[in-house]
Steps between C-alpha positions, in 0.01 A plus 500: 500500500268744335660708225829326436333165439289648225815619328742214551348180635224288644597354839428137590495304824719190470840457664813469290750281683865600542629236262869548580471453875634177648604349166754223478713381210296388201632239254228604259653845473835356397335299221314800358532532125576870530642529150228304325369645175135586555248533217283784626218409264470161671433644847151503651451858618120507509374853447796663675715771347832390353650829382703748704313823569655841450399759757555870451423796720233487765154578366332635813598677819372204704729265309789743537454510877509119516814486286673749730408286802676207327808711435508607864497135611848458353634734771300377800693288748407132509370364831810281537720808450322666790502191720705194388248272675216606268571258215156347443258636242174627651172309479337544159205694633726774640783483249341450159400860438804722550444825312200729514380844391186527712434482874210265429760237406524174690849619594349765726184314598707205621727716714283780632155536654462860384226581249661486152245746363603759757865439413435546128307819562749663737842390369636703209785451255521121533675332206539135598616256765679168536515245783819334625384208712619171644509280809751303704329160490244299307355400837254778572506481879879535503543765234569870509353699214688798358291714271591840353282694260683778317287772341620761253352850486534792264661723763661482843220712644235256375696205641525671837127571504417145390709342779310707754160412350577127482622490860210710631233301319637166613560613857136605518368154417533384863488685832758251631772600254805629686769731365852354478824688444756395242812647658715529190213659306306734731302636202342160444144432616463155658260307719417163649179358643498321839229270370708395199828371640787488252354754259667831412425782254709799401512770231773744409557739212848485345531750218228419245432161659291367784630181662222313677630217718273220617647241736338191643678273745304176520692382807402813693145458378481135611653569840307829543822684579584861412838642406444830322867595523607184318244562223603866473863390453392280207319797352815712536695248293231501233493877470880522493553234232214614279597867523855415398391304193259767380782756485607338171154540346401820319129475420341742253238749610134433429495723191785298342361150553348474153853490358559161664569180307294201612765236438868451587706349217190331357479261793134553584415428138667158533286384793193299407194696624292259705378737772122488484478170310428315824528545875851357519675830429488790744676834488579776255713440189839663523867498402781548749874495548653203680458676834142608437405159368598335827205680661265275301703181532343206680842403637698824536796359694587221254407709197732780609796264481377331182438829318840635594680189376293488180549870434129591502440868430130513406189319629151538359166357603156489340376187670811324371859588589777578250861542614783645291831341594857579403506223240330177390674298770367731769148483359510121485617484859203711614261270314662195657500643854139618477401173338638275773277255683498466878292371789184676384564488125503201268610487139233500228549464128595802287268618223507322168792605279662712775724246675727762657218632722516387862152453644385400846188464714451637849393223741539692825245581771366833372151459358523837323833457325542511125573139405715501188823680405732487199838663441682543171784705355588638158823687440567733792134494609335269749133476588276340760126453449227369729143377457240298684462241221773296331373578149499871581856502633614305193339752266640791699859381501472419130367847424762660724778307327366616164511863612860467615603320181349782290663776703811542287 
């Protein structure tokens, strides 16, 4: 990511594990001293911030474009809403960076072979984009990947021109690319490549948006089989669901973006900013509704149920997650669920003087996974932090707890 990263984040390379997946009942969670009186001055927070931050209006057009991409995410259909089988979060390398304001972003580079410089030079009126992505299985050779990039433009004419440019530039990257028809959407531009079984690309302008669909069927790829009609049908479902959701979104025009507020209900200001401290945190800081926040969940299927039952309405992330629940009981439940141990997680001690934190260590097979996680709640807020070292995760959860406790 070129421009957006300079404004909002520094991207790392480690993998954050979906800590709610495959969890069983945890006796430790039941014994949590959730109502313990904590002396904030006794907590080891290192050099981390412990005060909530108040954000105002955006301070640059680049920042405003990124904020609008976040807002748009709240209206983009989740992968599992498009296809109920797509319930697994994507691999970190393709799913960590979701929003972008530049075609030199890893979002585009990871999904297209077209020259990003040519795209930046020729496409006009681009405001920002967001990726809705997931897969059907954690087993790569058996999975189907469903990936939709939604891009917002200043006008319908610019969106229409951009869809044509994107499709033309990508189609020209290989003489073997073959045009495919999407029957329900004849205006869409789509193609497959005989040498890349299971892969499908399409672009369509819908009002001020361009929906770029990227599909990859690993079974087709492994077996070297081709079924363009089946892939086109999946693309139809994507376009239909995403178009329907975007009807409820009324984005401002480019000349009104500087009126945008960065935060929603102060939630971003409650998330401990650890992006850029080390390589364990990847992505762009943001604040979302419950629906939008599920895009960045490591376990979207289980979190969807948990968030509904706990009454979650806001989710923010700056390297650490903060969830706003209906009440204290809902927040505590989120902390307990996210703090559970399982086959690949074992319990580790909480930080000194913060006994109600639930901490665990990843002991699974991934050599690139972040190792340590802690969850804690305060009032109607719950938080989950991660770090590669136990001392770091202890300091982070202590600092995050301090921020929440000072948020009144």
